[in-house]
C-alpha positions in Angstrom: 108.6 101.1 138.6 105.6 103.0 137.1 102.2 101.6 136.0 101.5 103.5 132.8 98.3 103.2 131.0 99.1 102.7 127.1 97.7 105.9 125.4 99.0 105.4 121.5 96.4 104.8 119.2 97.5 101.4 117.7 97.7 100.1 121.3 94.2 101.5 121.9 92.9 99.9 118.6 94.5 96.6 119.7 92.3 96.4 122.8 89.4 96.1 120.9 87.8 92.6 120.7 87.0 91.0 117.3 84.0 92.7 115.9 82.5 90.1 113.7 81.4 86.4 114.5 83.2 82.8 114.0 82.2 81.5 110.6 79.8 78.8 111.3 76.9 77.0 109.6 74.5 79.4 111.5 76.7 82.4 109.9 75.8 81.2 106.6 72.0 80.5 107.2 71.6 84.1 108.6 73.6 85.4 105.8 71.4 83.8 103.2 68.1 84.8 105.0 69.2 88.5 105.4 70.0 88.6 101.7 66.5 87.3 100.9 65.0 89.8 103.3 67.2 92.6 101.5 65.5 91.5 98.4 62.0 91.2 99.6 62.1 94.1 102.2 63.2 96.5 99.5 60.2 95.7 97.2 57.9 95.9 100.1 59.0 99.3 101.0 59.0 100.4 97.5 55.8 99.1 96.2 53.4 98.0 99.0 54.3 100.7 101.6 54.4 103.3 98.7 57.6 104.6 99.7 59.0 104.8 95.9 62.5 103.8 94.9 63.9 107.3 96.0 62.0 107.5 99.2 62.9 104.0 100.1 66.7 104.7 99.3 66.7 107.6 101.7 65.1 106.1 104.7 67.1 102.7 104.3 70.5 105.0 103.9 69.9 106.9 106.9 68.9 103.9 109.0 72.1 102.3 107.6 74.3 105.0 109.0 72.6 104.9 112.4 73.1 101.1 112.9 76.7 101.3 111.4 77.5 104.1 113.8 76.3 101.9 116.7 78.2 98.9 115.6 81.4 101.1 115.1 80.9 102.2 118.7 80.9 98.8 120.2 84.1 97.4 121.5 83.4 93.8 120.7 80.9 91.5 118.6 77.3 91.9 119.8 75.1 89.4 117.9 72.0 91.8 117.7 73.8 94.9 116.5 76.2 93.0 114.0 73.0 91.2 112.3 71.0 94.2 112.3 73.7 96.0 110.3 73.7 93.0 108.0 70.1 93.0 107.2 70.0 96.9 106.8 73.1 96.9 104.4 71.5 93.8 102.5 68.6 96.4 101.6 70.8 99.4 100.9 73.0 97.2 98.4 69.9 96.0 96.9 68.5 99.7 96.4 72.0 100.9 95.2 71.6 98.4 92.4 68.1 99.1 91.6 68.9 103.0 91.5 71.4 102.7 89.0 69.1 100.3 86.9 65.6 101.5 87.2 66.5 105.2 87.6 69.5 105.9 85.6 68.7 103.1 82.9 72.1 101.5 83.5 72.2 97.8 82.4 72.7 95.1 84.7 75.8 93.9 83.0 77.3 97.3 83.4 76.4 97.6 87.1 77.8 94.1 87.7 81.0 95.1 86.4 81.1 98.4 88.0 80.4 96.8 91.5 83.0 94.0 90.8 85.6 96.5 90.3 84.4 98.7 93.0 84.8 95.4 95.5 88.3 94.9 93.9 89.4 98.4 94.7 88.2 97.9 98.3 90.0 94.7 98.7 93.2 96.3 97.2 93.1 99.2 99.5 92.5 96.8 102.8 95.2 94.5 101.7 97.8 97.2 101.1 96.8 99.1 104.3 96.5 96.1 106.6 98.3 93.2 104.8 95.3 91.0 105.5 91.6 90.4 104.4 90.9 88.1 107.2 87.6 88.5 109.1 89.2 87.0 112.2 91.3 90.0 112.6 88.7 93.0 112.7 89.8 94.6 115.7 90.4 98.3 114.6 87.8 100.7 113.3 90.1 101.0 110.0 89.7 97.1 109.4 86.0 97.2 110.2 85.4 100.2 107.8 87.1 98.2 105.2 85.1 95.2 106.3 81.7 97.0 105.8 82.9 98.7 102.7 83.3 95.2 101.0 80.0 94.0 102.5 78.0 96.7 101.1 79.5 96.3 97.4 79.2 92.4 97.9 75.5 93.0 98.3 75.1 95.5 95.4 77.2 93.2 93.1 75.3 89.9 94.1 72.1 92.0 93.4 73.0 93.2 89.9 74.6 89.5 89.1 71.6 87.7 90.4 69.2 89.8 88.6 71.3 89.6 85.4 71.3 85.8 85.5 67.9 85.4 86.8 65.7 87.9 84.9 67.9 89.5 81.9 69.1 86.1 80.7 65.6 84.5 80.9 67.0 81.5 83.1 64.3 82.3 86.0 64.5 82.6 89.6 64.7 78.8 90.5 67.3 77.5 88.2 69.4 80.7 89.1 69.4 80.0 92.6 70.6 76.6 91.7 73.4 77.8 89.8 74.6 80.1 92.6 74.2 77.2 95.3 76.2 74.9 92.8 79.0 77.7 92.7 78.8 77.9 96.4 79.1 74.3 96.5 82.3 74.2 94.4 83.9 76.8 96.6 83.1 74.7 99.7 84.7 71.6 97.9 87.9 73.6 97.0 88.2 74.7 100.7 87.7 71.4 102.4 89.2 69.2 100.0 91.6 71.0 97.9 92.9 73.4 100.5 91.8 76.5 99.1 92.9 79.6 100.8 90.4 80.4 103.7 89.9 84.2 103.3 89.7 83.8 99.2 86.8 81.1 100.1 85.1 83.0 102.4 84.8 86.1 100.1 83.7 84.3 97.1 81.0 82.4 99.0 80.0 85.7 100.7 79.6 87.2 97.3 77.6 83.9 95.8 75.2 84.0 99.0 73.8 87.5 97.9 72.4 86.5 94.3 71.6 83.2 95.9 69.5 84.9 98.6 68.0 87.4 96.2 66.9 84.5 93.8 65.4 82.8 96.8 63.3 85.8 97.8 62.1 86.5 94.2 61.1 83.1 93.7 59.2 83.0 96.9 57.8 86.4 96.7 57.0 87.3 92.9 53.6 86.2 91.4 53.1 83.3 89.4 53.0 85.0 86.2 56.5 86.5 87.0 57.8 83.1 87.7 57.4 83.1 91.6 55.5 80.9 93.9 53.3 83.9 94.9 53.7 84.2 98.7 54.4 88.0 98.6 57.0 90.1 100.0 55.2 90.9 103.3 54.9 87.3 104.0 58.3 86.3 102.9 60.3 89.2 104.8 58.1 88.4 108.2 59.1 84.5 108.1 62.5 85.2 107.3 63.1 88.0 109.8 61.4 85.9 112.3 63.9 83.0 111.7 66.8 85.5 111.9 65.5 86.9 115.4 65.2 83.5 116.6 68.8 82.4 115.7 70.3 85.7 116.8 68.8 85.0 120.2 70.0 81.7 120.1 73.6 83.0 119.6 73.3 85.8 122.2 72.6 83.3 124.8 75.0 80.5 123.7 77.9 82.5 122.5 78.2 79.8 119.8 79.9 82.4 117.2 82.2 84.3 119.7 85.8 84.3 118.8 88.0 83.6 121.7 90.7 85.9 122.0 94.4 84.5 121.8 95.1 85.2 125.6 91.7 83.3 126.4 92.8 80.1 125.2 93.8 78.9 128.6 90.4 79.9 130.2 88.1 78.9 127.3 87.4 82.3 126.6 86.1 83.4 130.0 88.3 86.0 131.5 87.2 88.0 134.4 86.5 91.9 134.1 89.8 92.6 136.0 91.8 90.5 133.6 90.1 92.2 130.5 91.1 95.8 132.2 94.6 94.6 132.5 95.0 94.1 128.9 95.1 98.2 128.6 97.8 98.8 131.0 101.5 97.8 131.1 104.4 97.8 133.2 107.0 100.2 132.5 110.4 100.7 134.1 111.9 104.3 134.0 114.6 104.6 131.6 113.2 101.9 129.2 110.9 102.2 126.3 107.3 101.4 126.5 106.7 97.7 125.5 105.0 97.1 122.2 101.7 95.7 122.1 101.8 91.7 121.4 101.0 90.9 117.9 97.9 89.3 117.2 98.0 86.1 114.9 95.9 86.2 111.8 
């Protein structure tokens, strides 16, 4: 009998713990706050700090690649790292839309269609490659890359769609926020009452929370003349960031949004370091094939 370490790439990938949080009420609260910060922080850096649209785009794109690289190197979900990426990608998604509209003169209707098509392509590629779009199975680098690509395009799409409804249509920030909140409510009702597919409901809600957060951010930060409450981008960004930090600290301490691994069920998710290490080894008898890694339920 030989103790052999699994060395194949798929087995190594399966040893990674889930990289995203459990979908809870706090998840959606932070998500909406992050989308609001994405809207107000982009305006703050662009206008108040004087970086300009191009300068802000370069700085935030570099920061996004940095924090995403850190997230990809982690072998499990870490609240502070994960939510830092979400906040930064919310700013980058906003800037992608703003660059196409303000610098290239492309209409909001066109950018909304383009981003919707790009998101559909990501979902199709993800599905044909992995046969799932579930966020409860982000245990490989490939799936995580698909996940963050989808997240980026949801933010860009949400920015364009939110601006199209709130500004170009003349509806206003407050009414636009109510429209998107109502659509999220309909999605929640379809999921909880009509048994709508959970994966579909999640991604619909994820897309809709972006324009909801953006409309809220504009409503709070824009001047009275522009239809806002006049709090300014500095105040709005600072307050929302402080709330996000407080919630992330709470999640880090309590582990409320950690997804228990399948083999953690009997121990309530509390496995010893030795037990986790054993997951990367297997017992192989000479002359027999190496056992396949256990399938992870979706």
